[in-house]
N, C-alpha and C positions, 0 to 999 in steps of 0.2 A: 489661241483665242477660240471660243466656242463659235459655231456657226450661228447665224441669227435666229434660225428656228429652234436650235437646241437652248439658246439663251433665253428665248422667249418662253419656251416650255418651263425651264427650270425657275425663271422668274415667276411665272404664273403658279407652279407648284408650291413655291415658297409663300406666296401671297395667300392662296387658298388653304394652305395647310394640309389638311387631310383629303386624300382621295379615296373614295369607296368604290371597290371593284364590283363587278357583276354579282359575285356570290355573297356579298356583304362584308368581305374582309377589306382591310384598310391599309393604305400606304401613306406614310407621312414623312417628309424630308426633315430631319433633325439637325443636319449639318451639311456642309459641303461634301463630306465623304460618308454620309450615313443616312439610312432610311429606317424607320420603324415600321415593321409589318405587324398587323394585328388581326386576329380572328376571334370573335367572342371576347373572353376576357384574358386571352393569351396574347402576349407581344414578344417580339424579338427584334434584336438590331442587326441590319445587314450593312456590311462595309461595302462601299463603292469608291471608285476613283473616278472623278470628272476630269476629263483632259481634252486639249485641242486635238483637232484631226479626227481620224477615224480609227478605232471606234471612239465615240464620245464618252462612253461610260464603260468602265471595267467593274464587273459585278463579282465579288469574292464569294463564291458559293460555300466555302468552308466556314463563313460566319453565319451560315443558317444552321446553328448547331445547338442553341440553348435557349428556351424560354426565359424571359425575364421573371424575377420574383413575383409572386410566391410559387410559380410554377417551374422553377429552375431544375427541379429533381425529376420532372416529367421528361422522358427522352423523346427525342424527334426521330422517328423512324426513317429510313431511307426513302420510303414512298411519301411521307409527308414532306421531307426535305425536297424531293423532286417536284411535288405539287406546289409548294411555296415558290420554288425557282421558276416553274412554268408561269405561275401567275405574274411574277415580278418581270419576267422577260416579255410577256404579253403586254403588260403595262408600258414597258419601254418602247416596244414596237408600235403599240397604238399611238404613242406621242412621237412617232417617227425619230426616235433616238437610237443610233447605232450603238451596239454594245458587244463586249465580249465577256464570256464567263471564264473565270479562273478558279 
């Protein structure tokens, strides 16, 4: 079972929908195991696993690999991958959510 703070955070995130980050990019929970990350008109789906205990979230960084249509042919460079990963992990830390990256 998720601890109370994590459950409260995920309940809040589900209610408010999209969270806008400092740089204007956005994160939206789309399912128990997925987030949509967007910047400008580009979006991608990131797979996560929410679990009981620590860490509360496992973030699968390999899923930061392809923009959604119509930009699916635009590559995500290693530096862009790392930038997106850093934004998402900061988002989790700011929400006091423990996480692991795989």
